[in-house]
PQR file of N, CA, C, O and H, with PARSE charges and radii, in Angstrom:
ATOM      1  N   MET A   1     -13.518  -4.071  11.451 -0.4000 1.5000
ATOM      2  CA  MET A   1     -12.639  -4.569  10.513 -0.0000 2.0000
ATOM      3  C   MET A   1     -12.367  -3.479   9.522  0.5500 1.7000
ATOM      4  O   MET A   1     -13.286  -2.918   8.926 -0.5500 1.4000
ATOM      5  N   ASN A   2     -11.010  -3.157   9.333 -0.4000 1.5000
ATOM      6  CA  ASN A   2     -10.640  -2.055   8.450 -0.0000 2.0000
ATOM      7  C   ASN A   2     -10.975  -2.391   6.979  0.5500 1.7000
ATOM      8  O   ASN A   2     -11.144  -3.577   6.696 -0.5500 1.4000
ATOM      9  H   ASN A   2     -10.263  -3.612   9.817  0.4000 1.0000
ATOM     10  N   PRO A   3     -11.094  -1.362   5.931 -0.5600 1.5000
ATOM     11  CA  PRO A   3     -11.488  -1.828   4.684  0.2800 2.0000
ATOM     12  C   PRO A   3     -10.434  -2.665   3.877  0.5500 1.7000
ATOM     13  O   PRO A   3     -10.793  -3.479   3.027 -0.5500 1.4000
ATOM     14  N   VAL A   4      -9.198  -2.445   4.160 -0.4000 1.5000
ATOM     15  CA  VAL A   4      -8.261  -3.388   3.435 -0.0000 2.0000
ATOM     16  C   VAL A   4      -8.416  -4.774   3.970  0.5500 1.7000
ATOM     17  O   VAL A   4      -8.290  -5.680   3.146 -0.5500 1.4000
ATOM     18  H   VAL A   4      -8.906  -1.783   4.851  0.4000 1.0000
ATOM     19  N   ARG A   5      -8.666  -5.088   5.198 -0.4000 1.5000
ATOM     20  CA  ARG A   5      -8.672  -6.496   5.679 -0.0000 2.0000
ATOM     21  C   ARG A   5     -10.046  -6.983   5.107  0.5500 1.7000
ATOM     22  O   ARG A   5     -10.116  -8.129   4.662 -0.5500 1.4000
ATOM     23  H   ARG A   5      -8.769  -4.352   5.867  0.4000 1.0000
ATOM     24  N   ARG A   6     -11.125  -6.176   5.099 -0.4000 1.5000
ATOM     25  CA  ARG A   6     -12.247  -6.577   4.506 -0.0000 2.0000
ATOM     26  C   ARG A   6     -12.313  -7.039   2.992  0.5500 1.7000
ATOM     27  O   ARG A   6     -12.972  -7.974   2.537 -0.5500 1.4000
ATOM     28  H   ARG A   6     -11.068  -5.246   5.461  0.4000 1.0000
ATOM     29  N   LEU A   7     -11.458  -6.146   2.305 -0.4000 1.5000
ATOM     30  CA  LEU A   7     -11.231  -6.475   0.949 -0.0000 2.0000
ATOM     31  C   LEU A   7     -10.501  -7.762   0.682  0.5500 1.7000
ATOM     32  O   LEU A   7     -10.844  -8.540  -0.208 -0.5500 1.4000
ATOM     33  H   LEU A   7     -10.923  -5.387   2.675  0.4000 1.0000
ATOM     34  N   PHE A   8      -9.454  -7.962   1.509 -0.4000 1.5000
ATOM     35  CA  PHE A   8      -8.497  -9.175   1.411 -0.0000 2.0000
ATOM     36  C   PHE A   8      -9.343 -10.329   1.907  0.5500 1.7000
ATOM     37  O   PHE A   8      -9.089 -11.431   1.423 -0.5500 1.4000
ATOM     38  H   PHE A   8      -9.175  -7.330   2.232  0.4000 1.0000
ATOM     39  N   ALA A   9     -10.144 -10.250   2.649 -0.4000 1.5000
ATOM     40  CA  ALA A   9     -10.976 -11.440   3.305 -0.0000 2.0000
ATOM     41  C   ALA A   9     -12.062 -11.803   2.171  0.5500 1.7000
ATOM     42  O   ALA A   9     -12.389 -12.972   1.965 -0.5500 1.4000
ATOM     43  H   ALA A   9     -10.350  -9.354   3.043  0.4000 1.0000
ATOM     44  N   ASP A  10     -12.571 -10.771   1.486 -0.4000 1.5000
ATOM     45  CA  ASP A  10     -13.594 -10.912   0.466 -0.0000 2.0000
ATOM     46  C   ASP A  10     -12.963 -11.653  -0.822  0.5500 1.7000
ATOM     47  O   ASP A  10     -13.505 -12.596  -1.399 -0.5500 1.4000
ATOM     48  H   ASP A  10     -12.306  -9.821   1.653  0.4000 1.0000
ATOM     49  N   LEU A  11     -11.694 -11.053  -1.186 -0.4000 1.5000
ATOM     50  CA  LEU A  11     -11.040 -11.698  -2.207 -0.0000 2.0000
ATOM     51  C   LEU A  11     -10.739 -13.280  -1.923  0.5500 1.7000
ATOM     52  O   LEU A  11     -10.918 -14.154  -2.772 -0.5500 1.4000
ATOM     53  H   LEU A  11     -11.254 -10.287  -0.717  0.4000 1.0000
ATOM     54  N   VAL A  12     -10.285 -13.498  -0.684 -0.4000 1.5000
ATOM     55  CA  VAL A  12      -9.910 -14.869  -0.454 -0.0000 2.0000
ATOM     56  C   VAL A  12     -11.225 -15.712  -0.309  0.5500 1.7000
ATOM     57  O   VAL A  12     -11.217 -16.884  -0.686 -0.5500 1.4000
ATOM     58  H   VAL A  12     -10.140 -12.789   0.006  0.4000 1.0000
ATOM     59  N   GLU A  13     -12.302 -15.175   0.200 -0.4000 1.5000
ATOM     60  CA  GLU A  13     -13.575 -15.897   0.236 -0.0000 2.0000
ATOM     61  C   GLU A  13     -13.997 -16.307  -1.136  0.5500 1.7000
ATOM     62  O   GLU A  13     -14.397 -17.453  -1.337 -0.5500 1.4000
ATOM     63  H   GLU A  13     -12.309 -14.223   0.506  0.4000 1.0000
ATOM     64  N   LYS A  14     -13.916 -15.337  -2.175 -0.4000 1.5000
ATOM     65  CA  LYS A  14     -14.498 -15.621  -3.438 -0.0000 2.0000
ATOM     66  C   LYS A  14     -13.391 -16.127  -4.412  0.5500 1.7000
ATOM     67  O   LYS A  14     -13.551 -16.120  -5.633 -0.5500 1.4000
ATOM     68  H   LYS A  14     -13.590 -14.406  -2.012  0.4000 1.0000
ATOM     69  N   ARG A  15     -12.307 -16.548  -3.822 -0.4000 1.5000
ATOM     70  CA  ARG A  15     -11.094 -17.197  -4.581 -0.0000 2.0000
ATOM     71  C   ARG A  15     -10.733 -16.277  -5.683  0.5500 1.7000
ATOM     72  O   ARG A  15     -10.527 -16.753  -6.800 -0.5500 1.4000
ATOM     73  H   ARG A  15     -12.178 -16.554  -2.830  0.4000 1.0000
ATOM     74  N   LEU A  16     -10.640 -15.034  -5.479 -0.4000 1.5000
ATOM     75  CA  LEU A  16     -10.212 -14.134  -6.527 -0.0000 2.0000
ATOM     76  C   LEU A  16      -8.871 -13.549  -6.211  0.5500 1.7000
ATOM     77  O   LEU A  16      -8.347 -12.764  -7.000 -0.5500 1.4000
ATOM     78  H   LEU A  16     -10.808 -14.648  -4.572  0.4000 1.0000
ATOM     79  N   TRP A  17      -8.319 -13.882  -5.141 -0.4000 1.5000
ATOM     80  CA  TRP A  17      -6.990 -13.228  -4.806 -0.0000 2.0000
ATOM     81  C   TRP A  17      -5.881 -13.602  -5.841  0.5500 1.7000
ATOM     82  O   TRP A  17      -4.915 -12.847  -5.955 -0.5500 1.4000
ATOM     83  H   TRP A  17      -8.745 -14.520  -4.500  0.4000 1.0000
ATOM     84  N   PRO A  18      -5.981 -14.791  -6.639 -0.5600 1.5000
ATOM     85  CA  PRO A  18      -4.817 -14.828  -7.653  0.2800 2.0000
ATOM     86  C   PRO A  18      -4.981 -13.875  -8.793  0.5500 1.7000
ATOM     87  O   PRO A  18      -4.023 -13.448  -9.437 -0.5500 1.4000
ATOM     88  N   VAL A  19      -6.229 -13.554  -9.020 -0.4000 1.5000
ATOM     89  CA  VAL A  19      -6.574 -12.561 -10.101 -0.0000 2.0000
ATOM     90  C   VAL A  19      -6.048 -11.270  -9.728  0.5500 1.7000
ATOM     91  O   VAL A  19      -5.331 -10.637 -10.502 -0.5500 1.4000
ATOM     92  H   VAL A  19      -7.007 -13.901  -8.497  0.4000 1.0000
ATOM     93  N   ALA A  20      -6.396 -10.804  -8.471 -0.4000 1.5000
ATOM     94  CA  ALA A  20      -6.100  -9.540  -7.909 -0.0000 2.0000
ATOM     95  C   ALA A  20      -4.513  -9.428  -7.878  0.5500 1.7000
ATOM     96  O   ALA A  20      -3.948  -8.353  -8.078 -0.5500 1.4000
ATOM     97  H   ALA A  20      -6.979 -11.318  -7.842  0.4000 1.0000
ATOM     98  N   LEU A  21      -3.852 -10.578  -7.621 -0.4000 1.5000
ATOM     99  CA  LEU A  21      -2.270 -10.409  -7.404 -0.0000 2.0000
ATOM    100  C   LEU A  21      -1.798 -10.399  -8.836  0.5500 1.7000
ATOM    101  O   LEU A  21      -0.768  -9.758  -9.042 -0.5500 1.4000
ATOM    102  H   LEU A  21      -4.311 -11.451  -7.459  0.4000 1.0000
ATOM    103  N   ALA A  22      -2.292 -10.916  -9.723 -0.4000 1.5000
ATOM    104  CA  ALA A  22      -1.801 -10.791 -11.111 -0.0000 2.0000
ATOM    105  C   ALA A  22      -2.041  -9.399 -11.753  0.5500 1.7000
ATOM    106  O   ALA A  22      -1.221  -8.867 -12.500 -0.5500 1.4000
ATOM    107  H   ALA A  22      -3.129 -11.437  -9.555  0.4000 1.0000
ATOM    108  N   LEU A  23      -3.248  -8.846 -11.399 -0.4000 1.5000
ATOM    109  CA  LEU A  23      -3.421  -7.327 -11.881 -0.0000 2.0000
ATOM    110  C   LEU A  23      -2.559  -6.519 -11.216  0.5500 1.7000
ATOM    111  O   LEU A  23      -2.217  -5.485 -11.790 -0.5500 1.4000
ATOM    112  H   LEU A  23      -3.914  -9.279 -10.792  0.4000 1.0000
ATOM    113  N   LEU A  24      -2.111  -6.764 -10.088 -0.4000 1.5000
ATOM    114  CA  LEU A  24      -1.395  -5.884  -9.279 -0.0000 2.0000
ATOM    115  C   LEU A  24       0.141  -5.934  -9.824  0.5500 1.7000
ATOM    116  O   LEU A  24       0.803  -4.915 -10.021 -0.5500 1.4000
ATOM    117  H   LEU A  24      -2.389  -7.603  -9.622  0.4000 1.0000
ATOM    118  N   VAL A  25       0.579  -7.155 -10.023 -0.4000 1.5000
ATOM    119  CA  VAL A  25       1.957  -7.457 -10.619 -0.0000 2.0000
ATOM    120  C   VAL A  25       2.030  -6.873 -12.060  0.5500 1.7000
ATOM    121  O   VAL A  25       3.075  -6.368 -12.470 -0.5500 1.4000
ATOM    122  H   VAL A  25       0.041  -7.983  -9.863  0.4000 1.0000
ATOM    123  N   THR A  26       0.940  -6.946 -12.799 -0.4000 1.5000
ATOM    124  CA  THR A  26       0.974  -6.345 -14.125 -0.0000 2.0000
ATOM    125  C   THR A  26       0.957  -4.878 -14.144  0.5500 1.7000
ATOM    126  O   THR A  26       1.505  -4.233 -15.039 -0.5500 1.4000
ATOM    127  H   THR A  26       0.091  -7.356 -12.466  0.4000 1.0000
ATOM    128  N   ALA A  27       0.327  -4.347 -13.152 -0.4000 1.5000
ATOM    129  CA  ALA A  27       0.186  -2.763 -13.262 -0.0000 2.0000
ATOM    130  C   ALA A  27       1.563  -2.337 -12.708  0.5500 1.7000
ATOM    131  O   ALA A  27       1.863  -1.173 -12.973 -0.5500 1.4000
ATOM    132  H   ALA A  27      -0.118  -4.870 -12.425  0.4000 1.0000
ATOM    133  N   VAL A  28       2.377  -2.982 -12.057 -0.4000 1.5000
ATOM    134  CA  VAL A  28       3.702  -2.665 -11.566 -0.0000 2.0000
ATOM    135  C   VAL A  28       4.721  -2.929 -12.745  0.5500 1.7000
ATOM    136  O   VAL A  28       5.664  -2.167 -12.956 -0.5500 1.4000
ATOM    137  H   VAL A  28       2.134  -3.928 -11.841  0.4000 1.0000
ATOM    138  N   ALA A  29       4.484  -3.996 -13.458 -0.4000 1.5000
ATOM    139  CA  ALA A  29       5.559  -4.396 -14.394 -0.0000 2.0000
ATOM    140  C   ALA A  29       5.383  -3.704 -15.738  0.5500 1.7000
ATOM    141  O   ALA A  29       6.386  -3.465 -16.411 -0.5500 1.4000
ATOM    142  H   ALA A  29       3.718  -4.615 -13.287  0.4000 1.0000
ATOM    143  N   ILE A  30       4.258  -3.392 -16.141 -0.4000 1.5000
ATOM    144  CA  ILE A  30       4.199  -2.634 -17.455 -0.0000 2.0000
ATOM    145  C   ILE A  30       4.874  -1.494 -17.521  0.5500 1.7000
ATOM    146  O   ILE A  30       5.672  -1.334 -18.445 -0.5500 1.4000
ATOM    147  H   ILE A  30       3.444  -3.586 -15.595  0.4000 1.0000
ATOM    148  N   PRO A  31       4.670  -0.475 -16.528 -0.5600 1.5000
ATOM    149  CA  PRO A  31       5.362   0.893 -16.623  0.2800 2.0000
ATOM    150  C   PRO A  31       6.846   0.537 -16.473  0.5500 1.7000
ATOM    151  O   PRO A  31       7.586   1.182 -17.216 -0.5500 1.4000
ATOM    152  N   LEU A  32       7.407  -0.318 -15.698 -0.4000 1.5000
ATOM    153  CA  LEU A  32       8.769  -0.532 -15.629 -0.0000 2.0000
ATOM    154  C   LEU A  32       9.432  -1.029 -16.840  0.5500 1.7000
ATOM    155  O   LEU A  32      10.546  -0.617 -17.162 -0.5500 1.4000
ATOM    156  H   LEU A  32       6.806  -0.841 -15.094  0.4000 1.0000
ATOM    157  N   LEU A  33       8.714  -1.996 -17.597 -0.4000 1.5000
ATOM    158  CA  LEU A  33       9.263  -2.559 -18.818 -0.0000 2.0000
ATOM    159  C   LEU A  33       9.256  -1.531 -19.833  0.5500 1.7000
ATOM    160  O   LEU A  33      10.259  -1.442 -20.541 -0.5500 1.4000
ATOM    161  H   LEU A  33       7.809  -2.331 -17.336  0.4000 1.0000
ATOM    162  N   MET A  34       8.271  -0.724 -20.023 -0.4000 1.5000
ATOM    163  CA  MET A  34       8.006   0.263 -21.104 -0.0000 2.0000
ATOM    164  C   MET A  34       8.940   1.452 -20.851  0.5500 1.7000
ATOM    165  O   MET A  34       9.346   2.126 -21.798 -0.5500 1.4000
ATOM    166  H   MET A  34       7.456  -0.796 -19.448  0.4000 1.0000
ATOM    167  N   GLY A  35       9.271   1.707 -19.629 -0.4000 1.5000
ATOM    168  CA  GLY A  35       9.995   3.014 -19.436 -0.0000 2.0000
ATOM    169  C   GLY A  35      11.478   2.853 -19.237  0.5500 1.7000
ATOM    170  O   GLY A  35      12.274   3.791 -19.222 -0.5500 1.4000
ATOM    171  H   GLY A  35       8.941   1.160 -18.860  0.4000 1.0000
ATOM    172  N   GLY A  36      11.757   1.685 -19.097 -0.4000 1.5000
ATOM    173  CA  GLY A  36      13.249   1.249 -18.836 -0.0000 2.0000
ATOM    174  C   GLY A  36      14.039   0.848 -20.154  0.5500 1.7000
ATOM    175  O   GLY A  36      13.507   0.473 -21.199 -0.5500 1.4000
ATOM    176  H   GLY A  36      11.110   0.922 -19.109  0.4000 1.0000
ATOM    177  N   GLY A  37      15.284   0.980 -19.944 -0.4000 1.5000
ATOM    178  CA  GLY A  37      16.167   0.516 -21.141 -0.0000 2.0000
ATOM    179  C   GLY A  37      16.421   1.492 -22.181  0.5500 1.7000
ATOM    180  O   GLY A  37      17.132   1.173 -23.133 -0.5500 1.4000
ATOM    181  H   GLY A  37      15.716   1.284 -19.095  0.4000 1.0000
ATOM    182  N   GLY A  38      15.890   2.700 -22.095 -0.4000 1.5000
ATOM    183  CA  GLY A  38      16.024   3.831 -23.064 -0.0000 2.0000
ATOM    184  C   GLY A  38      17.554   4.380 -22.922  0.5500 1.7000
ATOM    185  O   GLY A  38      18.188   4.407 -21.867 -0.5500 1.4000
ATOM    186  H   GLY A  38      15.312   2.960 -21.321  0.4000 1.0000
ATOM    187  N   SER A  39      17.986   4.781 -24.111 -0.4000 1.5000
ATOM    188  CA  SER A  39      19.224   5.555 -23.936 -0.0000 2.0000
ATOM    189  C   SER A  39      19.132   7.044 -24.292  0.5500 1.7000
ATOM    190  O   SER A  39      18.196   7.438 -24.988 -0.5500 1.4000
ATOM    191  H   SER A  39      17.471   4.759 -24.968  0.4000 1.0000
ATOM    192  N   ASP A  40      20.032   7.846 -23.858 -0.4000 1.5000
ATOM    193  CA  ASP A  40      19.889   9.388 -24.033 -0.0000 2.0000
ATOM    194  C   ASP A  40      20.247   9.716 -25.623  0.5500 1.7000
ATOM    195  O   ASP A  40      19.889  10.787 -26.113 -0.5500 1.4000
ATOM    196  H   ASP A  40      20.792   7.526 -23.294  0.4000 1.0000
ATOM    197  N   GLU A  41      20.880   8.857 -26.295 -0.4000 1.5000
ATOM    198  CA  GLU A  41      21.272   9.152 -27.690 -0.0000 2.0000
ATOM    199  C   GLU A  41      20.084   8.812 -28.564  0.5500 1.7000
ATOM    200  O   GLU A  41      19.276   7.908 -28.348 -0.5500 1.4000
ATOM    201  H   GLU A  41      21.171   7.987 -25.896  0.4000 1.0000
ATOM    202  N   SER A  42      20.087   9.649 -29.569 -0.4000 1.5000
ATOM    203  CA  SER A  42      18.928   9.485 -30.598 -0.0000 2.0000
ATOM    204  C   SER A  42      19.352   8.475 -31.619  0.5500 1.7000
ATOM    205  O   SER A  42      18.450   7.975 -32.291 -0.5500 1.4000
ATOM    206  H   SER A  42      20.744  10.383 -29.745  0.4000 1.0000
ATOM    207  N   GLY A  43      20.586   8.099 -31.839 -0.4000 1.5000
ATOM    208  CA  GLY A  43      20.905   7.095 -32.828 -0.0000 2.0000
ATOM    209  C   GLY A  43      21.282   7.692 -34.142  0.5500 1.7000
ATOM    210  O   GLY A  43      21.711   7.035 -35.091 -0.5500 1.4000
ATOM    211  H   GLY A  43      21.319   8.506 -31.293  0.4000 1.0000
ATOM    212  N   VAL A  44      21.096   8.969 -34.135 -0.4000 1.5000
ATOM    213  CA  VAL A  44      21.626   9.797 -35.331 -0.0000 2.0000
ATOM    214  C   VAL A  44      22.829  10.417 -35.044  0.5500 1.7000
ATOM    215  O   VAL A  44      22.891  11.109 -34.028 -0.5500 1.4000
ATOM    216  H   VAL A  44      20.747   9.502 -33.365  0.4000 1.0000
ATOM    217  N   PRO A  45      24.019  10.262 -35.924 -0.5600 1.5000
ATOM    218  CA  PRO A  45      25.121  10.863 -35.410  0.2800 2.0000
ATOM    219  C   PRO A  45      25.247  12.376 -36.049  0.5500 1.7000
ATOM    220  O   PRO A  45      24.864  12.684 -37.177 -0.5500 1.4000
ATOM    221  N   ASP A  46      25.855  13.241 -35.108 -0.4000 1.5000
ATOM    222  CA  ASP A  46      25.909  14.539 -35.435 -0.0000 2.0000
ATOM    223  C   ASP A  46      26.723  14.905 -36.632  0.5500 1.7000
ATOM    224  O   ASP A  46      27.788  14.337 -36.871 -0.5500 1.4000
ATOM    225  H   ASP A  46      26.167  12.991 -34.191  0.4000 1.0000
ATOM    226  N   PRO A  47      26.237  15.837 -37.374 -0.5600 1.5000
ATOM    227  CA  PRO A  47      26.930  16.096 -38.657  0.2800 2.0000
ATOM    228  C   PRO A  47      28.359  16.850 -38.293  0.5500 1.7000
ATOM    229  O   PRO A  47      28.367  17.794 -37.502 -0.5500 1.4000
ATOM    230  N   SER A  48      29.446  16.415 -38.863 -0.4000 1.5000
ATOM    231  CA  SER A  48      30.740  17.153 -38.456 -0.0000 2.0000
ATOM    232  C   SER A  48      30.931  18.240 -39.545  0.5500 1.7000
ATOM    233  O   SER A  48      30.722  18.140 -40.755 -0.5500 1.4000
ATOM    234  H   SER A  48      29.440  15.649 -39.505  0.4000 1.0000
ATOM    235  N   VAL A  49      31.367  19.276 -38.847 -0.4000 1.5000
ATOM    236  CA  VAL A  49      31.564  20.590 -39.620 -0.0000 2.0000
ATOM    237  C   VAL A  49      32.996  20.763 -40.198  0.5500 1.7000
ATOM    238  O   VAL A  49      33.285  21.774 -40.839 -0.5500 1.4000
ATOM    239  H   VAL A  49      31.537  19.357 -37.865  0.4000 1.0000
TER
END
């Protein structure tokens, strides 16, 4: 059995797959939420000459 299947079978056997799924979703969601939504403008208007 390959290591990925063994890991998955172990998580299912110990009933830890929901915890692993939550950690995976969190690990993907946090960088997307923190990195997205920014604008290129600094919010400070340029001084007119």
